[in-house]
Each structure stands twice: as structure tokens, then as C-alpha cells.
N, C-alpha and C positions, 0 to 999 in steps of 0.2 A: 057135880064137882063143886067143891067148896069155893066160896068167893075169893079167898086168898090165893088158891091154886090157879083160878082163872086169871087173876091179875099177873101172877108169875109167868103163866104161859104166854099172855099177850106181850109182856115185856121181853121175853125170850125171842118171840117172833120178830119184833121190831129190831132187836139187836142183831139177829141173824140176817135180816134183810139189809141192814147197814153194812154188815161184814161182807155180804155177797156182792154189794154194789158200792164199793168205796169211791169210784170215780164218777158217780152219777152227777153230783153238783158241779164238779169240775168240768165235765163234758158239757153240761147245760150252759155254763158260763162261757166255755170255749166256743160253743155254737153261736152265742150272741155277739161274739167279738167281730170287729171289722177285719176283713182280709183284703190286702191290696192285690187286685187282679191285673191292673195295667196302669201305667202313668203316661203323661204327655211329655214330649221333648221340650227343651228350653224354648221359651217363647218371648218375643219382644213385649215390652210394656204397652198397654193400651192408653196412651196419653191423649187427652182431649184437645188442649190448647197449648202445645209445647213450643219452646224456643230452644234452639241448639246452636252449638259452635264447635269448631274443630280444635282439638288440642294437638299442636304440631310436635310437641316434645315426646308425647307418648303414643302418637298415631292412633287417636281415638276420638269419638264424638261425645260431647257432654250435652245433656238435655235436661231442662227443668219443665215442670208442669206450671202453666200460668193461667189455668182456668179459675173462674170465680170460686172461692172456697165457700160453698153453700152451707156447709156444716160447721161454721165457725172457723177459728184459727186452725190452719193446717201447716205442719212443719214443712219447710222447703227441702225437697229431696233432689239430689243430682243423680240422674241416670247416666250410665256409661255404656257405649257400644264400642267394643274392640273388634275391628274387622279381621285381625290376623293375630296369631297363626290359626286359631280356631275361633270363628265369629261367635260372640256371645254378648249378652247384656248383663249388667250388674248395677249396683248402687254404691256410691262413695260413702264410706263411714267417716264422718268428720268430727273433729273435736270442736269444742266451743258450743255455745247455745245455738241451736238450729233456729234460724229466723223463720218467720211465718211466710207462707206462700203469697206472692203478690198477684194482682190481676193484670194480665196482658203486659207483663214486664219484659224487658229486653236484656240480652246477654252479649258480652264480647269477651274475647281472650286477651289478657294483658301480657304481651310477650316479654316485656322488660322485667316484670316481677313474677312471672309464671303463676298467674292466678286467673280465676274466673270472676268477672265483674257482672253484677246484677243490678239494674236500675229499675225501680218500680215503686209502687205506692198502693194504698187502699183508696186513693183519690180523695181522701178527706183532708189531707195535709200535703205538704211538699213531698217530693220524692226522697227515697232513701237509696243509699249506695251500699251494697253488700259486696264483700270479697271473700272468695274461697281460695286459700293458698293451696297449691297443688304439689309443691316440693315437700318431701318428708311426710309427716302426718298432716293430711288435709285439715285445715282449721277455718272456721267461719269467723269473719270480722265485720263488724258494723262500722263503716267509715264515718268519722266525725267531719262533716263537710264544712267548708267556709264559703264566704262570698255571698252572692245573691241567692235567694230561695226560689228554685224552680217550682212553679205550680204543679200540683199532683196531676197525674195522667196515666193512661194505659193505652196500649195499641200504638205506641210511638216507634220510630225507627232509631237505630243506634249503630254507629260504626266506630272503629278505632282509627284514629288519625296518627300514624307513626311519625310523621314529620314533626308533630308538635306534642307527642306523647299525651294525647287527650282522647276523650270520647266525644262524639258529636251526636246530639239528640235533636230530632226534628218531629214536630207535630204530635199527634195522639189525641185522645179525648179525655177531658177532665170536666170542668163546668161547661165547656163548649168544645167544638172541634177546633184544634189549635194548629197554628202555622208558624210558631216561633222556633228559633234555633238556639240551642244552648251548647256550650262547651264545658267539659269538666276535666281539669288538669289532674292527671294521675300522679304527678310529682308533688303538687301542692294541695291536693284535695279541695280545689276551689272551683265553684260554679261561676260562670260568666254568661250573661245574655249576649248573644251575637246579633248584630244588626246588619244583615247582608245588604249590599246595594242591589239595584235592579228590582224588577217586579217578580215576586215569588209565587209559589203555588198556594192554593187555598187550603184551609184546614181540612184534615183527614186523619183517618187511622187505618190500620191494616195494610198499609202500603209496604213496598219492598225497597231496600236501599243497600248499596254496596259502596265500598271505598275503592276508587281507581288510583292505584299508586303511580301509574304512568302520567295521568293527567292531573294528579294532586287534587282530586275532587270527589264529592259524594254524588252518586247517581240515584235518583228517586223515581220510582214508577208506580202508578196506580193508586189503589186504596179506595176508601169510600167515606162519605159523610151523610148525615141525615138531617132533614128538617121535617116536613110532613110525610116524606117518604125517603127511601134509601137511594143514594146516588153513587154509582160506581164510576171510576175514572180509569183512563188508560193514557194519561198524559205523562210526559217524560221531562225531567228537570235535572240540571246539574247545579251543584253548589261548589264553587271554587274555594279551595282551602289553602291557597298559597299566600302571597303577600296581600292579596285583595280577596275578601270574602264577598261573593256576589252570586246571585241567582241568574240562571239563563234557562229559558224553555228550549228544549231540543226538538228538532223536526227530522227524525230519521227517515230514510227511504225504506221501501219494501212494504209488505203487508204488516199491519199493526195488530198486535195481540188484542183480543177483546178486553173490555173493561173488567176489572176483577179486584178482589181484595183477599187478604189472608192467604197469600201464596208464598212459595219459596223463592228467594232471590240469592244467587250465588255468583261470586266472581271467579271466572276461569282464567288463571294467570298465563297458561300456556298459549291460549288463543286470544288473549286480551279482549274478553267479552263478558257480558252479563247474561246469566241464565235465569229465566223466569219459568217456574214450574207450578202447575196446578192452581189451586185457590178456588174462590167462589166467584161465579160470573154474574153479570148484570141482567141475565134473562130469567133464569128459573131458580137461582140459588144452588144449582147442582155444581159440585166441585169438578171442574174439567181436568182430565189428565192429559195435558199437552205441554210440550217443552218448547220454549222460544229462546232464541239467542240474539243478543244485541251486540253487533260488532262495534268496538270502540276505537278502532284504527281508522284514520282518514275520515271519510264520509260515514256517519253512523247509519247502520242498516239493520232492520229486523229480518229474521228468517226463522221458519219453524223447523225444528229438528224432528225428522221423521224416523220412527222406529217401527219394527215389525209388530210389536205388541205394546200394550199400555198397562199402567198400574191402575188400581182402583182410585178414582178421584178422591181428594180429601182436602179439607181446609186446614190451615196451619201445619203444613208438612215440615218435618225436620230435614232440611236439605243442606248438605255441606259438600265442599270440594275436597276430595281425597288426593293430595299431591303424590302419595306413594304409588298409587295405581292409576293416577290420572283419570279419576272416575267421579261421577256424581253419585253420592250416597243419599238415598231417600229412606230415612229411618222412621217411618211411620208418621203419626200425627192424625188429628181428627178422629180419635178413638180407634183407628185402624192399625193393628200391630203387625205390620209387614215391613221388613228391612230388605231393600233391594239396591242394586248398583247398576250404573250405566257407564260402560267404558267409553270415554269421550273421543278417543282416537278412532274408534270404529263403532259408533252408537247404533248397532244393528238391533239389539233387543235388551230389555231389562232382565237382569239376572236376579233370581230370588236368593237372598242370602240367608235370612231367617224369617219364617220357618222354611226349611228346605223342601223341595218338591221332588218326587212324591212324598207325602207325609206318612210316617209309620202309624200315627194315631190322629184323631180329629184335631187335637190341640185345644187349649182352653177356650171356652165360649160361655155365654150366658143367655137365658131365655130361649133355649132351644127346646126341641121336642124329643122325647125318648119313648118309643113304643115297643111293644113285644110282638114280634112276628111269630105267631103261634104255629104256622105251617113249618117253619124251619127251626123253631125253638131258639131264637136269637133276639137280641135287642138292636134297634135301629135308631141312630141319631140323625136328626134332620134340622137344618137351619141354625139360627141363633146369631147373636151379635158376635163379631170378631171371627166369624167363620173364614178360614184362610183360603178355601177353595170354593169358588162361586157355586158350582153345580154339583158338589160332592155330597153324597150321603154315606154314612158309615154304619156298618153292622158290627156287632160284638158278640162273639161266641166264647163264653168263659171256659169251655172245655178244650179249646184249641191251644197249642203252645204259642201261636202268634194270633191272638184273638181278633185283631182288628182287620176289617176289609173295607176298601173304598170302592164306590161305584159312581160313575159319571153317566147317569141316565140321560138319554136324548130328550126326555120329557121334563127334565129338571127346569124349574122356572128361572127367569132372570131375577135379579134383585134378591139373591139368596140371603143377603145380609139383613134379615128382618126377623121379627119375633112372631110366633104363631100362638094364639091363645088356646087353640084346641087342635089336637091331632090324634086320630084313631086309626087302627089297622082293621080293614075290612077283610076278614079271612075268606069269605066266599068269593069276593072279587079279586083277592090277592093284591090289594092296593092300599095306599095311604090317603086319607081324607083330611085336609087341612083347612082351617078357618082362621081368619085374622080380621082385625078392624072392628068397627061398630060405632055406636052412637056416643061413646064416652069422649072420643076426640073428634067427632064430626065426620070421620071417614066412613066410606061405605064398607059393608061386609064383603070380604073377598074369600072365595073358596078355591082350592086347587086339589087336583087328583094326581097322584103319582103312582103309576103302575110298577110292579116289581119286574 
């Protein structure tokens, strides 16, 4: 066959193949595309060191992250939890230049001007006062303060004093552990150093404080300070805020809560008491999930509120009082994204609000293990950070219309909120082999076996 004829024949075969398979490249591209098989339900944010406050006008919780911004300047974001009619989390879209996130700042709600007040600093200079207006389009404002300059600090407590339309700031940690008291007038934007009478508490941070409108006083409990070691406290103080500003140490009756820091402190107006929830204790640093009540009527007395179940302990919980449902809302904190409520009229048990239980899917998590169960041709999800159910393992079968299945195995280990460096499926033994720890962080190597 002549060379020209052979070239013509090859060209014809190529064109014929292209005509017979016009969808080949498209199908190959379609096969490479991602396809959504399942997604997770709405989930609370996993805030590390949050501070929150109740917005009474809109019946919602406002929370900010106050962890150290390790990766440079981080814009300050306000997270919102709406408990009704459908519980959900969202974020406020605000006008104005978003300020940078402060370390261990404090927040209060300004009822006169309907705004969120944030007081914080990077601890290199004096504190700054930020305001987020909530009526109409939310807008950030950096308040130009007057008067004395309060030294920079973090981990301080702050309450709103409605009788004088001001915020009261106590303690915190700056160049040292502080025990000073400052007042900031919301009418004049002026700072003033208050010099209370009496002998006051020592310097500290991470303590809890509430405003008692009946006694016109600020109640301060606990906290910690450090020298060569860390010291936790469980002392109780009042700062009178009437005509005379004065410190008094209080000696309530009843069992006293263990020394702690970074806990939730809430005022219960129906029963005129202070609630103390969770925090870091002075023994092992484990965040205890217990709830204490301090009666403020007559003789002060501590008592522990007993419930049928407990939450996972956490530091820096976002705890607020919900006056609509007469409930304590625990809106996560300490990197744990669980929103729960406790009805205070009959505090039998904590109710999971978000995520709801039983969960339809595992929910967002990180550093978990995903392995292929070859016997059943399915994928299994184990462990990970932010796992919402302690002992659950999830299987995923992409061929099912409802692909997720949850199993609560009796052999599931405690402390499921941890990361595993290696997980494999042993098909002969029909089991999962998990390994964690090692020499990198000084911890021993741990192995666990989970049977199917």
C-alpha cells in the first residue's frame, strides 16, 4: 500500500474512533469530579476560650473567642446561639472595621444602648473598649475613652452596674496578677480607679463574678494566680457598689466548692443565687462538670445541684441564664461544641440542644480515624476531636439511602475525645487495632483493640 494511502487510512480510523466515542473525555472528567454522599447537621462552633453574654432583647446568646491569636491578628467574630424556635448557631455580620481578637477579654451587655461591650487588650498597652451596636445594622465602634488609663490585662472579671450605668472590672493578669478595681462610665466613656475600703482579695485571673441587684454588690469567687507554681482559690468576696464601695470576705455555710478557675458564673434572679459551673480544679487540671449554687438570701450557703447526668467537663464554658425558659444554657467552650440546657425549676438532667441525640451523622471532627471494613465493604469512623458521643463509632455505606449507622460498643474506651496516630482493620480477627502516644510528647505508647 502506498505511504499516502496508509496515512489516509490511519487518519480515518482516528476520526472514526472519535465519532464512535464522543463522550469519552466528558465521562473521564465526570468520574474525577467529587460527589456529595452525605453531610453533617448544623453544629455548634468549637471555641477554645470563649466569653459570652445573654441578649435579652432578641432572646439569644452572644459569644466571642478570646484565645491567644497565635497566627497574628485575628478579626473578632461574634457567634450567636438562638435557642428558639429552632435552635441554631450563626455569626453576626457587622459593619465597620472588625477589631482584632483580644486575649482573655470580657464582655457585658449594655441594656441602655442595646450593644455588646468588649474590654480587652494585647497586654502591651492599656485596655481598649469596643462596642457592637445591635439595633439595625450591627456596627463595630472603638470607643475613645477618657480619664485614667487602666493597665493592660486579660483574665479579668467584668459586670454591668445598672445603678450607676457603668461596668466594673476586677483583677486579671498583666505585668503581674492584679487586684485593682476600675469603673468605666458608659455615659461619659471615662475610666476611674476605684479604691474600695476594707481588706480585699489578692491578685488573680480566671475567677467568676456576678452582679447582685438586690444587694447592690459584685460577688467574686475563685480564680488562680502563679508564682513558682499555680495556686487555685475558692474564697468568696463581695464588693459593695452603693454609696460606699467596700470589700468584705464572705463565709457561707454548707460544703464549699473545690478551688477552681476558668468556670462559668451565672446569676439566677428567680432564686436569688449565684451558680458556679465546671472549670479547672486545683488537683489535676481536669475540668470538673459539677454545678454549685450560692444562696444570696439571708445567711449565705453553698449547695451542690445534683443531676442525673453530667456534661463533659470543660474550661471557659459559655454559661448564661435564659429568663424565657428559666434555664441554664451551657453553650460549649474549651474546644467542646455541645450546647445543652438545664431547666432550673426541676434540674433533673441536662438536655442536649445541639447537636441533638441520637445524631443522624457523626458530626464534624478532626484527627479521627477512617478505616475500611473489608468484610462488610463499608467505612468506619472512630474517635477524633469534638466527637459528640463519647463511645460511638460510625459506619458509612455509600450504597444505602441512609448511609450512616452508629454503634455503642460495650468495649468502647473511655476518653473517646482523643486522636489516634494509627488505626487498622484486622480482617481475620474482625477488629480494629488503634495506637496513640509516643516519645514526641513524652507520653507512653497506648494501644487499644475494638471488636466488631
